[in-house]
C-alpha positions as CSV (number, residue, x, y, z in Angstrom):
1,M,3.9,12.4,2.9
2,S,4.5,11.6,6.4
3,N,7.8,10.4,7.8
4,R,5.9,8.5,10.4
5,L,7.3,5.1,11.5
6,I,5.2,2.0,11.4
7,P,6.3,-0.5,14.1
8,I,6.8,-4.1,13.2
9,F,7.3,-6.8,15.9
10,T,8.3,-10.4,15.2
11,R,9.8,-13.1,17.4
12,S,13.3,-12.3,16.1
13,E,13.1,-8.6,15.2
14,I,11.7,-5.2,16.2
15,T,11.9,-2.7,13.5
16,A,10.1,0.4,12.1
17,V,9.3,1.1,8.5
18,K,8.9,4.7,7.3
19,E,5.3,5.1,6.0
20,K,6.6,6.8,2.8
21,D,8.7,3.7,2.0
22,I,5.8,1.3,1.9
23,V,4.8,0.4,-1.7
24,F,2.0,-2.0,-0.7
25,A,1.0,-4.4,2.0
26,E,-0.9,-7.7,1.8
27,S,-2.3,-10.2,4.1
28,D,-1.8,-14.0,3.9
29,G,-3.8,-15.7,6.6
30,R,-2.6,-14.3,9.9
31,K,0.4,-12.7,8.4
32,V,0.9,-9.2,7.1
33,I,3.6,-8.6,4.5
34,I,4.8,-5.1,3.9
35,H,6.6,-4.5,0.7
36,T,9.2,-1.7,0.3
37,L,11.6,-1.3,-2.6
38,E,14.4,-2.7,-0.4
39,R,12.7,-5.7,1.3
40,K,9.6,-7.4,2.6
41,Y,8.6,-7.3,6.3
42,C,6.4,-10.2,7.6
43,Y,4.6,-10.2,10.9
44,N,1.6,-11.7,12.6
45,G,-1.3,-9.2,12.5
46,N,-4.2,-8.1,10.3
47,L,-4.5,-5.6,7.5
48,S,-7.2,-3.6,9.2
49,S,-4.9,-2.6,12.1
50,L,-2.2,-1.6,9.6
51,K,-4.7,0.5,7.6
52,E,-5.7,2.4,10.7
53,M,-2.0,3.4,11.2
54,L,-1.4,4.5,7.6
55,G,-2.2,7.9,6.1
56,Q,-4.8,9.0,3.5
57,N,-2.5,8.0,0.6
58,F,-3.1,4.3,1.3
59,Y,-6.0,2.6,-0.4
60,K,-7.5,-0.9,0.2
61,C,-7.9,-2.1,-3.4
62,H,-8.6,-5.6,-2.5
63,S,-9.8,-7.4,0.7
64,S,-6.1,-8.5,1.2
65,I,-4.1,-5.6,-0.3
66,I,-3.4,-2.0,0.6
67,V,-1.5,0.2,-1.9
68,N,0.4,3.4,-1.4
69,F,-1.1,5.7,-4.2
70,N,2.1,7.7,-4.1
71,K,4.0,4.6,-5.4
72,V,1.5,3.8,-8.2
73,V,3.0,4.3,-11.7
74,S,-0.1,3.2,-13.7
75,I,-3.3,1.2,-13.6
76,K,-4.1,-0.9,-16.6
77,E,-6.3,-4.0,-17.2
78,G,-6.7,-4.8,-13.5
79,I,-3.0,-4.4,-12.7
80,L,-1.4,-1.7,-10.6
81,R,2.1,-1.1,-11.7
82,M,4.1,0.2,-8.8
83,E,7.5,1.8,-8.4
84,G,10.4,-0.6,-8.6
85,G,8.5,-2.8,-11.2
86,L,6.2,-4.4,-8.6
87,K,2.8,-5.4,-9.8
88,V,-0.4,-5.7,-7.8
89,L,-3.3,-7.7,-9.3
90,M,-6.9,-6.4,-8.6
91,G,-10.1,-8.3,-8.7
92,K,-12.7,-7.3,-11.4
93,N,-14.9,-5.8,-8.7
94,A,-12.2,-3.6,-7.3
95,Y,-10.8,-2.3,-10.6
96,L,-13.4,0.5,-11.3
97,A,-13.5,1.8,-7.7
98,T,-9.7,1.8,-7.5
99,R,-9.3,3.5,-10.8
100,K,-11.8,6.2,-9.7
101,N,-10.1,6.8,-6.4
102,F,-6.7,6.9,-8.0
103,M,-7.9,9.5,-10.5
104,S,-9.2,11.6,-7.7
105,F,-5.9,11.2,-5.8
106,V,-3.8,12.2,-8.8
107,T,-6.0,15.2,-9.7
108,S,-6.1,16.5,-6.2
109,H,-2.3,16.2,-5.8
110,A,-1.7,17.7,-9.2
111,A,-3.8,20.7,-8.2
112,S,-1.9,21.1,-4.9
113,G,1.5,20.7,-6.5
114,E,2.6,17.8,-4.3
C-alpha cells in the first residue's frame, strides 16, 4: 500500500496523514472525518474529493463512508469490523455490494501474496 500523504487543512492545523494509516473516513454535513487508529482528523471538505486522492484499496460502502479494505477484519450482518475494534455500519442496500467487492479484494490480494 502506498505511503502517500493525504493533506489536511483546518483553521488551526496543517497536517498530512499517511494513506496506509486511514481506517475509514466519513462525512458529516460539510465536514470530513478521517479515522486512524491514533486519532480523528476533521476538516471542511467533501468525501468525493478525498476518494479521488485515495488508492484502489478504498471503497465507498455508503454515501457518507469510505473504508480502507486493508483495515477490514470481517464483515458480518451489515457491520464492517475494522482494525483497532472500530465498527462501521452499512445500510441494507450497500451490504451485498460491499461484501462482493471485499471478497474480490481479499481473493486478489491472497493470490498476489500481499
